[in-house]
N, C-alpha and C positions, 0 to 999 in steps of 0.2 A: 791141353796143358793145365787148365784150371785144377784138375784133379791133383796135380803136384803141389798146389798151394794150399790144399786142405779146404774143408767146408765149415770150419769153426770160426772163421774170421767174422767179426761183428762190426767192422767199420772199414772205411776206405783206407785209413792208416794201417790197420792190421793187414789188409790185402797188399798194400805197398811193401810192408815189411816182409811178408811171405814171398812176394815177387822178387824182392832184392835178394833174399836168401837163395832162392832158386836160381836167379840170374847170375849171382856170384859164382856158381858152380857150372852153369850151362850155357851162358850167352854173353856176348860182348855188347849187345844192344837189345833193347826191347821197345816195342811199340804198343802203347796202351790205348785202346779205342774206347770212347765213352760218349754218352749223350752230350749234346752241345752245351747245355747249361752246366753240366758237371765238369766240363773240361778244365776250367780255371782252377777249381779246387783240387781236382785230381792231379793236375800239373804241379801245383804248389806242394802238395803232399809228396809226390814222387821225387821232385827236385830235392826236397829235404831228406827223404829216406835214402836216396841214391848218392847224396853228397859224400865225397870222399872215396867213392868206389871207382873202379875202372869201367863200369857198365854205363853205357849211354842210354838214356831213357827219353822217349818222345811221346807226347800225348796227342792223339788225333780225336776230332769230334765228328759225330754223325748226327743227322736229323732223325729223331724218333718218329714212329708212325703217328699221324694225327695232327702234326703241325710242322712248320718249316722255320728257318731263320727269318724269312721275309714276312711271315704272318702269324707268328706264335701268339701274339696278343689277341688274335681274333677267335681263339678257341679257349674254352674253359680249361681243357687239359694243358695247353701251353702256359696259360697264366698261372695255374696251380703249380706246374713244374718250376716255373721261374721263381715264384714266391718261396717255394720249399728250398730251392737251391740257394737263394740269397740268405736265408736263415742258416742253412748248412755251412755256407762259406764263412759267415761271421762266427758261428760257433767253433768251427774248425780253427780259424785264425786265432781266436781267443784261447781255446784249449791247448793248442800246440805252439803258441807264440814262444819265441826265444826268451 
């Protein structure tokens, strides 16, 4: 399905906009799966982009290879992913605030 969204999207918001345009024509609901730390930001963006449409959007989270929800702080990869996502979330909320 991602080929329908294009490969020129440069942000999560641009991906959500492309997904909304596709879903408006092809789906009544969509499930977006993302890594566990990204789920909050992706959900916030999708809820904003799909607001006012008839398409239902749900965001699910999975554990990436290398760490889990229970022990992410024990690995350098988990700590780095967490720090990066905290910055991404704050930036996103600031940039796209109402």
